[in-house]
N, C-alpha and C positions, 0 to 999 in steps of 0.2 A: 348684595342679599336682596335689595330691592328688584334687582331683574330678576332674581330666582322667584321672588312673590308673585311677579307680575306674568312671568311664564305659566308658573303653576296655574292661577287663576284661567288663564286662556285654555290650558290644557284639559281643564275641567267643564269646559262649554263656553266661558264666558266670551260674547261678542261686542259688548261694549268696552269704552274706555276703562282703564283701571287705575284708580288713585290709591297711592300708598301713602300712610301718614306715618312719620315717627316721632314717638314720644320719647324725648331725650332729656333728662335731667343734668342740670348743670354740676360740674365739679365731678362727674363720676366718669366711668370707663365708658359708657355710651357716648359721651361727647368725644371722646378719642376714637372710638369705633366710627361713629357718624364722619368724623374727619378723614380717616384713612378712606371710607367708602367714598368720600368725594375725590380725594386724589385719584383713586382706583378708577373712578367713573371719568374723571377728566383725561387720564393716559389712554383708557379705552377709545374715548372721542377722538383723540389726536390720532393713534396709533391705527386702532381698528376701522372706525367709522369713517373719518375723514382720509386716512389712508387707502380706504376702499381694499383692504387685505382679503384675497380669497385665496382659495388653495389652486384655483384654474392657472395662477402663474406656474405651479410646480407641476401640473400634469403637461405643462406645454415643452416642458424640458425633456432632453432625450434622454442624457445620463445624470448620474447622481453628480458625478463632477461637474457637468454644466449647472446643475441645479445650486451648489454650494459655491461655484467659482464666482468672483467679482468682476462684471463687467463694468470699467470706468462711466461709461454713459448712462449705465441703469443707476449705478450710485448717486451719480450727480441729479439725475432725475429724480430719484427718492429722495435726496436732501432738499431740493427745491420745492417738491411736494410735501414735504412733512414740515417746513418751515413756512409754506403757506397755510398749511391748516393750523400751527401754532397761533400763525397772525390772525387768522379768524377767529379762532378759539379765545385769544385773550383780547382780540379788537385792536388789534395794532393795522396799521396802516399798509396800504399796497406798496408802497415805495420801500426799496432796499434799506434805508436809513432806521426804519424801523423794526426790522426784521430780529428775531429771538433766534438763538440755537438752543438747542436741546438741553444742554447744560442749564441754562437762564431759566427755561419753563420748569425743569426739575426742580431747580432752587426755589422757585415761587410756589411748588406744590408740597415741598417736603419740610419736615420740621427743621429746627435750626440745628440741632443735635446731627440730623442726617446729613445735612448739607456740611457740616463741618467735617464728618467722618468720612464724606465723598471726595472733599477736595484733600483730606490727609491720604486717603487711596490713591488718588490721582497722582500727588506729588512723590508717594512710594514707587508706583509705577514708572513715572518720568526718571526716578532715581535708577529703578533695575533698568531700563531702558539705556541710560547714559554707560551704564557698566557693560 
């Protein structure tokens, strides 16, 4: 929502920095909205900004099959880049012992109920795969 406000200010001709102030009352729905906005911003930083996601990658592919096919080398490079971005975002070190995976980062960003639901869903998927 803040990004929309900032973009709108620039569209109407603002050339200086835009400061957005959020007035949030404690123990209201506004606090929940603010927390969700912060989670969304963190995921945007990790996935879009740090991941340098652009549509140019898809323009370079020749066919749809090439675009959706998984190349093991690209997947490994993507995982390494995502882990490095998460380490930078969370203030982790450069060595591998402090690297976090996507699940750990999402656990930090989500509510306790969401984490429990995600773990239950993961167990169900593993049970289905075992069958």
